[in-house]
N, C-alpha and C positions, 0 to 999 in steps of 0.2 A: 049544719056543720058541727055544732056543739054536741048534738046527739050522736053523731058518727064518731066523734073523738071519745066521748064517754063510753060508747059501746066497745071501741077499740081498746081503751084502757082497761075496761072490765074483762075483756077477753084475754088480755095479757096477764092480768092478775089471776084469773082462773087457771090459765095455763101454767103460770109459775107455781101456784099452789099444788097443782097436779104433779108437776115434775118433782117438787119437794117431797110430796107424799111417796113417790116411787124411789127416793134415794135410799141406799142401803143403810141398815142400822149401824151405829157406831160401836157395836160389840167387837172386841178384838178377836181375830182368828188365831188359832194355834200357830206358833212359830217356834223355831229352835230357841228363841230367846224367851218366849212365853208359852211353854207347853201346857196342855190341859189334860187332866186325868178324870175319867168318868167310871162309875161302877159298871161292870159287865159280867157279873156272875151268872146272869140269866142265859148267857151264850154257851155255857158248859154244863156237863153232867158227869157223874162218876161212872166207871165201868159197870157198876152194879145196878144203876138206874136203867129203866126202860128207855129206848130211844125216843127223843122228842124232835120234831121238825126244827131245823135251824140251830141245833146244838152240836157241839163237838165233845168228844170224850176227853176228860182230863184226869190224868193219873197223878194224884197227889195224896200225901198222908193227911192233908187238912181238908179234903173234900173240895167243894166248889165255893167256899165262903171267902169273902174279901178279895175277889178278883177285880182288877182295875185295868182299863184300857188307857194307854198313854199315847197321846197324839202330840207330836212335836212339829207338825206342819210339813213333814217330808213326804207324806203319803204312805209311810210304813207305820202301821199300828203295832205298838209293842204292848205286851200283856204281862202283868205282874200279879203276884198273890202275896198278901200279908199273912205271916204266920201268927200264932197266938202271942208270941213275944213282941210283935210289932215290926219284925224285920221283913223287908220286901224281898221276894224271890222272882227271878225271871221265869217265864214260861216259854218253852220251845216246842214247835210243831215238828216232830221227827218223821211222821207219816201223815198223809192228808186226813184231817179230822181227829188226829191223835196228838194231844198236847201233854207234855211232861214237865214236871217240877224240877227246877235247878236247885241243887243243894246250897250253893253259895249265895250269900245275901247281896242285896243291891241297895244303893241310895238314890238311884235315878228318880223314882216317883216322888221323893221328898222335894224335888226342885220344881214340881208342877203345881198349878192351882186347880182346885176341884171345880168341875163344871156343874 
């Protein structure tokens, strides 16, 4: 009887350890209150560069440097580019695969944490 109880307790302990191992990590997901910004210059190319798979054309006076993807947890990814003076500019897709630089500056990415 004692052997059966010990085996039962051991099985419960092993099952509990397995369930704990499957638990999701405690890393916060992006939300409107805690947005996350990640570098994503690799997703774009200038109109003068040869086409690369998985890239879109970006028309900007600053090339494709300092582009960041902004995730606020809403499912819509926003993209911004930082100019040499440090001001963020929104990027708009006016045609499929054709992104354009917005002249006006933005402070939205300053409210996010870098991933």
